[in-house]
C-alpha positions, 0 to 999 in steps of 0.5 A: 660448706661442702661437708654440710651440703654432703651431710644434708644430702645424705640425711635427705637421702635417708629420709627419702629411703625411709619414706619409700620403705614406709610406703612400700610396707603399707602397700605390701600389707594392703596387697596381701590383705586384698588377696586374702579377702579375695580368697575368702570371697571365693571360698564362701562362693564355692561353699554356697555352690557346694550346698546348692549341688548337694541339694540338687544331688539329694533331689536326684537321689530321691528321683532315682529311688522313685524310679526304682520304686516304680520299677519294683511296683510294676515288676511285682504287679506283673507277677500278680503280687498285690503291691500294697500288702505284706512283703511287697509293701515292705520291699517298697517301704525299705526301698523308700527308707534306704533311698531317703537315707542315701539322699540325706547322706549325700546332702550331709556330705555336701554340707560338710564340704561347704563347711570346710570351704567356709572355714577356709574362707574364715581363715583367709579373712583372719589372714587379711586382718592379720596382714593389715595389722602387721602392715601397720606395725611394719610401717610404724617400725620402718618409719621409726627406725628410719627416723632414728637413723636419720636423726642419728646421722643428723646429730653426728653431722651437726654436733 
């Protein structure tokens, strides 16, 4: 009887350890997925903010160019140059063209940074899905391995 009680206790302990390991595996996968999902959300929010900053910086560049054009126009007019003709008009047009090019480059740089952040967010999303998937497999593996060991112990005690 003592051997049987010991065997039952041992088998019960193995089953409890299997249950604990199985739950632990599932909880770990869930936590890993939650962290990856939070990182994905943060990366996407950062990308949206980066795009907004790009639009703001683009507008600031356009405002600076307008200010420069105004200063050029005033300087030319103060020198007695007719600003809407000949080389004076060319200078103003070149300033506007270069300023717009700079503004678009600024915006594109911010868009590129936002794209990189969204890409990182996508990677985090894949990590979350992978953590959940591997968690299912790890949980199943732990459960099956523990059940196999428990059944092995059961069969060796109760032959």
